[in-house]
N, C-alpha and C positions, 0 to 999 in steps of 0.2 A: 730609554725605559729600561733598567740595565735586569738581567736576565733574573726569572721568577719574582719581579714585581708585577701588581695588578696594575691596569692601564689607569690611569689618572685622570680626571676631567682633562677635558681637551683634547685630552691625545686620544688616536686613534689605533686601534689593532692593526696586526700585519694584515690580516687580510683585506679590511679599509684603505690598507696604504697600495696594497699590489691594485687592488679597483679603481683607485684615483689614478695611481699611472695608468694605467691601462687609459683610463678616460680621456688621462691627458696627451697622452702618445698618440691618441685617434685624433685630438682636436691641435694638435701642435702644428704651428704654419710653418710652410716651407722655408728653407733658410733664406732668401731675400725678404721675405716678410720679417724677418726677426730685425733684419738690418733698417725698418721702416720704422716710421713716426708711429709712438705708441696709439693714439686716440685714431690712427686711421687701422692699423692693425684692429684695435676693440671693435670697430664698424664692422670690421670684414670677416670676423669670427666663423658665423656660418660660411660663408661663401667660399671663404678662399681657406679654411682649415684645411691643413695636409695630413697624411699618414706619415706615421712612422717618422717622427723626423730626429727620434735619437737611437741609438743602438742600446745606449745605459742610459736611466734618469735617476737623478740624485733625489730624492724627496726630504727637508726638513721639516718637521714638525717641534714647535716649542710648546713644553707645554705649560698647559694656564690660558693658553691662545689658539683659535677656532682657524688661525688662517696657515694653511700649508703651502710651503715656495716649491715650485719645481722647477730645477735647474736641468736644462738636458748638456749632458755630461760630453755627449759627442756628438755630432749628426751630418746628416750628408748635403750633399750638394745637389744643385740641379742636374740633371745627366742622367745619375744611378738609374741601371736599369734591370731589365730579365732580357731573356729570350725565349721564355715562355715554353719552355718543352720541359716534361714532368720528368723528374728524376728519379729515378729506384725507389727511393725511399719515401716521391710526394704519389707516386704509382699505389706503394702499399697504406697511403694516409698517414702517414706516421705524426708526429706529435711529439715538439719537444716541448716539454714544460719551462716555466720559468723560472732561472738559477736567482734566489736572494741571498746576498750579503747583507750583513748586518752590525754596522758600527757605533761607538759612540764618543759625541764630543760635549763640552759642556762650557757654557759663554754664555756671555751676557746679551743671547741676541733680542730678547723683550727687556722691557721692567725688571731687575730681579734675575735671579739664577733659571736657566733655563737647562731643558735637558735635550740634545737633539740627537733625531734616531736618523741613520742615512739606512737607505734599500736600495740596492742596485738592482734592478730589475731587465733578464735579456730575453728579449721579444720572443714569443710562440710561434713556433710553424703551425699553421691550424689545420688541423686535416678537412680534406673534401678533395676533390676533384679539380687538376688544374683547368683554367680555363679553355687554354688551346683546345682541348680534349670535347669538355661540355659544350661549351658554347660558340666552337671554330668561326662562326659567320658574324659571332660578334668583336671579333677582335679583327685588328690590323694597326699597321705601321701608315706614319704620315710625319710632314715636315714638322719641325720647330718651329720654325720660323718659315714668315710671307715673303714673296719677289723681293719685297724693301728691307730683306733684314730684323724685321721687325717678329719677339718672340709673339707666339698665338699662346693666348691663355681660352682654353676650351670653355665654352659655355654650354653645352648641350647638346643632344641627337635632334636633329629633326625627326630623321626619321631611322628606318635600318642601314642607308647609306650614309646619309647628310651630317653634319655635325657646324650648330654657329660656332664661331670662335669671335674673340675678341684679338688684334694686333695689337701692340704695345710699343712704342718706340723707345721707350723707359719704363723704371717702375712705376707701374698706375698710372702710365700715359697712354689709354687706350685711343690708338688713331683710325683706326678702320675696323671695322664688319664685317665678316668673310664667311663663307658657306665652303667647308671640304667636302668632295665628295670621294668617298673609298671607290667606288666603283669606276669611277675613272680615271681615280690619282689626281685630280685637279683641283685646284681652290678657284674661286670666284669672289668678287667685293660686293659686299652689299649697300653696303651707304658709308661714308666719312665720316668720323665722330668729333663733332665739332667740342670746343672749350670756350665757354661763356666770358668773353672779356668781363674784365673787373673784378674776379672771382678767383681768389687762392686758394691754395688747398682743393684743387677740384680735382675731380676723377670720377669718371663713370662707375656704379655700383652695381647691383644685379639688372640681370635681362632675362627677357621670356619671349616664346615665339609661340603663335598655333599652326606654323605650318605656313600660312600667309604671309603676317609681318612679324618683326621683332618691336618689342619695346623697351624701355631700360630707365633708371632712374641715377641722377646724379648728384653731387653734393660737392659743397664748396663754402667760402664766405665772404660777404661784401667790405667795403671800405669799414663799415664798422664792428666788423667782425661779428656779426649776424652769422648764423646757419641758416645758408640757401638749398633748398632742392628743389631738382626741376624733372620732369617728364618730360623723353622724347618717344619717338616710334618712327620706324622707316619699315618701307614694303621687303620684303625676302627676295622678289624680281632683281632689286636694284634701283636705286635713287636717293636723292637727297633727304636728310634726317629732317625730319619737322619735334619743334618744342612745342610741347601743348600746355605745360603748366608749372608753373613756378610758384613758391611758396615760401615763406620764413617762419610759418607760425608753426610748424611743426617736421618731424623728422620721419620720412617715409620706412617702410622695414618691409613691403613686398609688394608687388608687382604681377599682375595677368591681362590677358586679350580674352574680351570680350565679342567676340565679332568685328563690326567697326568701332569699337570703344576700349580704350586703355581703364584699368581698373586696378587702386593703390590702396593698400594700409598704409596706416600711422604706426608708429611705436608708441605712442597716447595716444587713441583717440577712433575714427570709424572708418568706414570703408566708401572709399567714393569713387565713382566713375565719369568719365569725359570722351564724347566721340572723339576719332580721330582727326574729325572735321567738324569745327565747331564750336562752342563758348560755352554751352551750358552745361555746371557740374552735377551730376547726381549723388547726392548722400544715401548711399545702400543700407547703412545702419551707424548708427550713433554709438552703436555699442564696442567697446573696448575689443575689436575681432580683427585676425590676423589671418592676411590670405596664405593657406596652402598651396593649392591650384586650383584658378579657375573653373567650376564655383564656391569652390568648398573654402570656407574657413575656420580657424580655432578660438578658441575664448584665453588660450596661451600665448605670449611673443617668445620670440627668440633669445632674449638677453641672459647676458650669466647668471641672473638671480631669478631664473624660472629654472633652470637645466632638474631642479626635483621637482619642480609642479607638477600635477596632473594637470592635464587635460581633462575637460569634464563635460565639451559637448564638440560635436561636429555642426555649423551651419550653412545649408546649401543656399547660395543669395543669390543663385537664378529662381529660385523656388519660394525666397523666404521660410521654408521650413529646419528644423534644426533636431538633432536626435543625440538624448542624453548618451553619455558612453557608463556601462557597468564599470568598477573599479575594486581593484579585490583589497582586501586590505594592507597594508603594509606596500603597497604600488608606489613606485616614483617615477618620473619623468617620463611618464605615458603618453603618448603621441598619436592620433591615427586619422587615418585617412578614412574614405567611405566603406573600406572594407574590411580592413587591416588595422592594428593597435600594437605599438613598442613598446616596452616598458622593463623596468627592473622590478625582482622582486627577488630578495635573500641573495643579494649580491649575482643573480642570475639575471641572463636578458629571457625577456617572455613577449610571447603574444598573443593575441587574441582579435576578437572580431567586437566592431563597438559594443556590444550588447550582451558581451562578458563569454560565448560560444568560442569554442577552438580553440580552447585555452590552453598555452604547452611550453615545457620551456626548453628554452632554446639550447643548443649542443655546448658542451664544453663552457668556459666562463667568459666568451666573446660578447660581442655585441652589447656590451655594455652600455656605450654611447656612441654610437657612429657619426660619422660626418654629416650624414643624413638623418635629422632629428625624423622623420616623418617616410616611411616606405616610400620607395623608389618607384612611380608609376603603381604606388599602393601594390605592391608585391616584390622588391626587392629588401633585401637591408646588406648594407654595406659598412663593415668597419676593418680596418685596418688591411687585410691581405687578404680578407673573407667577402664574399657576395652569398649571400642566402637568402632562395629562392622559397617565398610565404608558399607559394602556390603548387608546388612541386616536393617542397620538403629536400631540395636538390640543393647542395654547398659548393660552393665553385673558390678556389683558390687558385690567386695571385701570385706567379714566382719568379721573386725576383731579386736578382744580386745587389743589389743598392738597398740606401734607407730613406727612400723617399717616391712619394707620387704625389699623387692632387686627384680631386674631384672635380667638375665642371663648377661656373660660378653663376648658374639661375638664381632663380629667386625662388621656383620649388624646387626639389629635392632633383640634382640632377642625373642625366642616366649615364653619365661621364665620368669614368675612372682613367686616369692617365699617369706614366710613368716615363722613364727613360731607355731606351736601346742597349747603349754604354755606360758606361760611372764616367765618362767624362764630366767634367763639371759644366759645361752646357751643353745639353745634347742637341744632334741635327737633327733626330727623330723621336717621338713619341712613340710607344703604342700605346695604344687607343683601346678601353674596352667602353660599347658602347649599348647598353642595356636594352635599347631600342631598338635593336636590331633580335633579342632573343625570343625567338617562336613562343606562342602561350603557350603550350604545352610541353615545351621541351624542359 
């Protein structure tokens, strides 16, 4: 769009583009995922989305088409990190606004002539208190590999000191579940992760834990190319992994634990529950509900087509009750836990209670779309290098010298944010932020 022109149908304004860039940067996969199979990447967007995959982003928008292509012009590698110590500028809470440059290029990208708009956005430095000063007990270092040399994929915090981990022998080949204790500085084996024979493209997806057991679901294809979903569990105290369910009828999108039972929701379909030991499957709801964290469920899934849709109710599956959500006109992407909701309104992040009370706009233009669509522990929002505490209003920032980081791959919103200690491509250690270690009133 040339200077002075009005936006044409199908084109976005500069503000729309900047918002889209921020969302894309928040949801960009880490570098090893970019080289993976496209279908796997799409299936794991929520669980394996990574922070700040590019320092500069190029967006191409063709007139007359709603499609927006996002190209990451420069990316970081695994291992770029931070020393977690605030600089003088960060102590002052300084914020560097994005730099936007524009260029024009004409070409037949779609049928007929198109106009291409190139917008480069430099990531902003968020305001707030460095995490090392605000929540020092929640920040620690740990090895990036286990004793076998397998790379760790953090899952979530079990408590203030223990972190649940998947250890991968190669890309998406999780072979072990382990626990690392930041207090002792040691890791221990929970269980080996079996791979079902005869299934191709097989890999474990999201996991969950209640502090006593761990459960996860896996996906693969059989000899007839049917998609197969499996449900597994193991005791955190250690033991053999047990498979308790296999289906080719639906895909699983979330999993939870209810005492001695595993609960899961389907991408399209209801919510089911099955004992850890036993054969009876109970249908908890045949409505199209999706687990947030047991016992809470939402009427909105987490696929790319649902990003702008608003959650309209939150369901307590244990009690069989539901709460309608009050939605302000113009709100998009609203997601609610039992206490807090997060969404967008007029290109700004907002929070509110499910009944509409406690409404306020979030600072700056951040939190448009974080890596966790639901509030973490029904308390925190995480986006880019910023974590916002909904209970206290405090904002923490991650001080990193590189361009990538990750979040845990748990089914529910993970308590873990991690990044490399050094700039080397494959780090020897991770910095770990475990939000489960933040005291209630801090």
